[in-house]
Structure formats: structure tokens, C-alpha cells
N, C-alpha and C positions, 0 to 999 in steps of 0.2 A: 716396213722399212728396216727395222732392226734385224729382221731375218735375212734380208738381202745383204746387209752390211757385214754380217758374220761370215759370209761366203767370200769376202774380199780379204786380202792380206792387209796388214796395217799400212803398208806402203801406198795402198790405194785410198786410204782415208784422207780426209781433209787434214791439213797441217795442224789445225787447232785441236784435232782429235787424237793425234799420235802422241803416245805417252812421253817419249823423249823430248819431242819438240814442245809439247805442252809444259813440261817441267822447265825447259830452258826459257820459254817465253813468259810463263805465268808464275813460276815458282813451284817448289815441291809440295807446298801446303794444299794446293788445289787438286792434286791428284788423288784418286780413290786408292784404297788398298790394292785392288785388283790391278790398277794401272802401274803402281809401284812394283808389284810382283812381276808384271809383264816386262818391265824394264830389266829386271834381274834375269829372267829366263830368256829374254831376247827374241824368241820366236815361238810360234805355235806349230801347227801342222798344216797339211794341205787343206784340210776341212775345218780348221779352227784357228782363230787368231790367238796370239799370246794373251790378250786381254780376256778373251772368252775362256781360255784354259785356266787362267788365274781366277776368274769368277767361279768356275766349277770347283777348283781346289778350295777356295774360301767357303763356298756353300757347304762343302763336305765337312768343314771345320766349324760350321755354324757361324761363319763370319767372325770368329774369335781368334785373334792373332796369338793369344796365349795357347789355345788348343793347337793351332797350326805349328807353333814352335815346339810342341811336344812330339810331333810326328817324326818317325825315324826315316832314314834314307829309303828303306825298303817300302815303307808305307807311302811315301811320296811317289815312288816309282810305280805304285799300283795304279796311278792315274794315267790313262791313255794319253800319250803325248809327252810324258815326263820320263826322260832317261836319267841315267846316273849323273851326268853333268848338271842338268837342271835341278835335280833333287839336292845335290851337294851345294849348289849355289843358294837355293832357298834355305837349307839348313844352316849354312854359314851366316846368312843375313839375319836369321832369327836368333842365332847365338850371339852375334854382334850386338843386336838390340838388347838381349838379356844382360850382356856384360856392361853395356853403356848404362843401363838402368841401375845395375849394381854399383858401378863406379860413381854414378851421379847421385846416389841416394844420400839424403841429408843425414849425416850421422851425428847423433847427440854426443856432446863431449862427456856427458855424465849419464850413467844408467840410473834411472829413478824408479824403474819397475819393469815388469814383464813386457809391457807394451813398447818400451824403448828398445828392449832386446829384439823384439819382433821387427821393429822398424829397421834395425841394423842388419838382421840376418834374412829377412824374408826375400829381399831382392837377390840374395845369393842362393838360398835354398828352396824358395817357394815353388819354383817351376821345374825343378830337376826331376828327371825320370828315374833316378837311382837315389839311394840313401847316402848321406854324408853326415859325419859327426864332427862338430866344431866346438872349440873352446874359446870363450872370451876371458882374457886375463885383465884384472882390474887392480888399481891401486887403492889406497885407503880412503880415497874420495869417490870411489866407484867410477873413476874415469877409465876408459878402455886403454890399456897399454898395448895389447896385441890381440889380433884375431887369428886363430890357427885351425886349419883343417887337420883333424886327427886321423880320420879314415874315410874311405870312399868305397861305395859299391855294396855295402851290406850293413847289418846291424846285429852283431853278436859280441859276446864278451871278449872273444879272442881278438877282435879288431880294435879294442880300446886298451891301449897299453898304459897302465897307470903310471909307470916309471917315466914315460915320455911326457905325460901331462904334468907331472910334478917337476920334472927337470926343466921344462919350459917355464913353469911358474917361478922357480928359483932364479932362472936366468933373467927373466924380465922384472923381477922384484915384485911380483904380484902378491897381494895379500888375500885375494879372493878370486874365485873363478865361476863362470856360468857355463853350463853344458847345454848343447843344443843339437838336435838332429831333425831331419825332415822325414815325413811319411808320404811318399809319392802317391800312395793309395787314397790319400785324403782323410784317412781316419785319424782322430785325435786321441783315441784311447791308448794309454801306455800299455805296452806288453810287459810280461814278467821280466823279460830280458832288459827292458828299459829301466824297470825298478831296481833290478839287481846291479846294473852298471852304476846307477845313481848312488846306491848304498855303498858299493865298493869304492867309488871315487871319494865320496864324502868321508868314509872311514880313514882312507889312506891320507887324504889331504889334512884332516884334523891333526894327525900326528906331527905335521909340520906347521901347525897353526895357520893353515890356509882354509878359508871357508868356501864351501860350495853354496852359493847364494840361490841358485835355481837351475832347473833343467827344463828346457822348452822343446816341445814337439811342434814342428812348424809345417804347415801346409800352405797352399797357394793363397788362401783367403782367411785363415784363422790359425790359432795356436792353442796349445795346452801348456799350462805352467804348473810344475810340481809344487813350487812355493805357494802359488795362489790357491791351490787345491789342498794344501796342508800335508803334502806327501814328503816334505823335507823335515 
């Protein structure tokens, strides 16, 4: 029965089985991930429905939306039946989901340890496919005054401008800062470059009586804290 069904277009399905109609009649919560993606891409091909195509894409991503969100446009277009327009639509939806999660993350008013830093920055950095370096600027009560993206796309000493970090600290009235960057590879081991940047910023900040409280390496599911590991 399911085999015969896959040979029909969605227009030939029962109204209760069509993703758009199902959403309108029963609500978005009852739809499967594949059905939601099918609504995004709109159509399948002559031999495959949009739902079947979506199921195939999800299966290749181990039914993990986080993995799906990391696929590039080119990787999405590797699936038969997915052209540039469908790939862009999927990628845009995944990015909106990531941004919604970041915007909706419950941000603690006060940093009490490395775990609260991770809670603030993981939604921003955890799923990125490239490296970014961020600074948290804090007041004397360890309340976040500002979150600032310092660099994007790499992780070398040349991308971390000490003057810009300290200029921002003075402008915001920060008395301490926390450094953070992500490792898309998933490794939590700090590189020599990570250690050198931390030392450089700590030394420069101390001249202005600004403390570097921590430096976190963030991945999708874990983090490494320089402070917790005694590297500060």
C-alpha cells in the first residue's frame, strides 16, 4: 500500500494526508519533520512525492535536524530532486530555526560560572560550521553589559584585535571580560593559538584594570573552560 502511495502525487492523497491541509486542519504540532520539510520544498519529482524526498533527506542526516542544518547548499543539491531553489529554502528555514533558538535562549542576568557562559553562547556558536570569536563584557556584579562578535571565519592571532576588545570594554564600562570561540570540529582541546590569544588579552587588559575571567571553547554539546582547568 505504501509502495503504491509513493507513486502518486500529493494531490492524489487523502485530504487528511496532505501536509498543508493537515497543518491547517490539525495544527503544525501533528506534522512529522518530513511533512514540514515537504511544505517548504513544495513538490517532489515525477517519481517521488515531496514527503518521500524529505524522508530521504532526513534519513541521510540520521533524522537529526541539527545535522540537517549544517548541510551546505551544495550538499543539499546532491539529493536527486533538490535543485538550488529547494536547497536554499531548506537552508533558510534551518537558519531561521537556529536564530529563533538563539533569540529565545533564557539568558541569565548574572554570570555565575562557565556553565552560564555556555548557556548564553551555545545557541549562537554551537552549531556553526565556521569559527567565531566573541567577547562578553561584564560589570562589577558579573552582569552582561554587552555581547560582541570580534571575528568570524577563522581563529588566528591576527583576527583578534586587542585594541578593539579594550576599546569596547572602556565604552561599555566593563570591569571584566570573558572570551569565547567555537570549534566546529567538535574538539575541546585548546590549541597553542588559543592559549596565546588568551595570554595576550589577559596581559593587555590587566594594564587597564580589566580582568579576563575565562575563555571558553564551545561545541554543539560541550565546552572547555580555561578558568575551570586552571589555565588562567
